[in-house]
N, C-alpha and C positions, 0 to 999 in steps of 0.2 A: 418240887413239893407237892402240888395240886394236879398232878397229871393223871391220876386215876380219876379225877372229876372228868376231864375230857374226854377219857375215854370212855366212861360210862355216859356220858353226855351223847358223843357221837354214836355209840352202839344203840341208845335208846331212841334216836332220831332215826337211825335206819330203819328200825322196826315200826316206830311210831307214825312215821309221817305218811305211808300208803294207805294207812288206816283212817285218817282223819276224816276224809269224807263220808263215808260210811258211818264212822261213828256219830257224825253231825248229824246226818240225814236221818237214825235213831233217835238222836236226843230230839231233835224236832217233833217228830213224831210222838215223842211220848210227852214232852212239854208242850206242845203247839204254840210256842213262842219263841222267836228266833232270839231275842235277849238271853231269855232262859236256858235255850239250847247251846248258846254260846258259852254262858256260865258253868252248865253243866259238863261240857266238854273240856273245857280249862280246868275245872275242878279234877275231872278223872285224869287228865295228863298231868297235872300236878302230884296228884295220889300216886299214880303211877310210878312218876320219876322219883317221888321219894321212895318208895318201896321196891324199885327197879331190882335192888340186889335179891329181892325175895323170889323174883322171876325164876323159874326152872329153865333153863337154857334148853333148845329143842322141843319145848312144848309148844302149844299154839298162844303166840303172843296176842291175835287178834281177841279172842276167846277171853284171853286174862284181862285184857284193857276194857272189853265191853262188860264184864262180870264188875269190874269197879265201878263203871259207869252206872250199870244199873243197880247197883247197892247205894251208891250215892242218891241216885233217883228215889228209890223206894225209902231211903232215910227220909228225903227232903218229903217225898208224900206223904208219909206218915206223920211227919211233924205238922204239914200243912192240914191236913184232917183234923189233928186233935187240936191245933187253934181255931180251926174253921167250924168245929163241930158242933157250936150253938148256932150256926147259920145254915140255911137251907138256901143253896144256889137258884139264881133265875134259869129256867127252860129258855134257850133259843128257838125263835120261831124260823120256820123253814118252809119253803113253798115245796109241793112234792115235785119232781120232775117227771117229764114225759119222753122217754128216749124210743124214738122209732126208728130211724136210720142214721146210724153213727156217723156223723158229718165230725169234721174237726170240733166245731165248735159245742156240738153234743158231746164228744168225748171228753170234752174239758169239765163241761157241766158235770157228767158223769164221775169224773175224776172228784170234783168238789165236794159231790155228793157221797161218794164212796169214803172221801176224808173224814165227812161230818160223821159219817156213820161209824168209822174206825175210830173217832175220837170218841165216841160213846161207850166204847168197851173199857171194863177196867183195866186197869196196868197189867194183871195176872194173865188175861187174855191177850191184850194189845202187842205186849213186848215178843211171845213167841212168834207171834203172825208177822209181825214187821221184820224180826229176825229171819223168818223162814221166807217168807213171799215175797219180800222187798230187798232184803239184803243178802238171801240165798246162803243161808247159814244151813250145816246140816244139824241134823235132830241132836247127835252127840256133840255139837259144836254149842247150840242153845242150851243144852243141858249143863254143858260146863260155864255158862255165862250166868244162868238162873240158878244154879248150885242145886239143881233138882234131878232126880232119875230121868232117864230118857222117857219112860212110861208116861211119866207127869208131863213132859213135852207134850207127846203125843196126843195126851187128852187134852190138854189146854188148846191146842191146836184145833182139833176136833171141836171143842165146844164153843172156841171163838170163832172159827168160820161158823158154825151152825148159829150163833149169835148176831154175827155180821148179816149173813141173810135173813134173819126174822128182822131185823132191824129195816134192813133196805126193803122188804116186801111191806112191812107195816107202814112205811110211810109213803109207799106209791111210788117208788125212785125208779122203776125200771118196769115198763110194760111193753108186752108186743101188740099190735092193732089186732082186734078182732078175737081176742083169748080174754078169758076170766080165770083168774088166779084164786079162786076160793079154797082149792086145794093145795097151794102152794108153788113156788117156783124153784127151780135149781138155778142158782146162779153159779157159773164156775170162778174158782178164785185162783 
């Protein structure tokens, strides 16, 4: 009587289980809170399972699942912006970092500073940057997830990387001994 549900469930889990860690990692980068990231992933899996019948077999399941999650995130983000539109958020104070030789502790500090700079990017820039440079999605997969043309993905990645460099340089987070950075600095990403 309910055999089709078990088949659907087994097939869904076979496709969904390998994607969970990367989905959670991206959700954590987007939400910046473990609880919110877990909720976002859970909501994405529930919605994906509910609409699993609409998934076209043979296409990119990972991109389909990421698209569901990002749409849920954007919906929640827009709702939160509407709710909080009358309040201005307080800016966090951060001490500028001074990295000379990259020891393990300094790399951890740099990682935290980079994470802080990444969190300053708007979601439209942060998402493609996280998907491309951290999750290693192709431009085509990012375009599918974000439901935008590939040219838009490339443009947003360029602007996201440029803005990330500006944030890092403006906060004096990366310095080399004996160098002046009035003309700017190139930070490879």
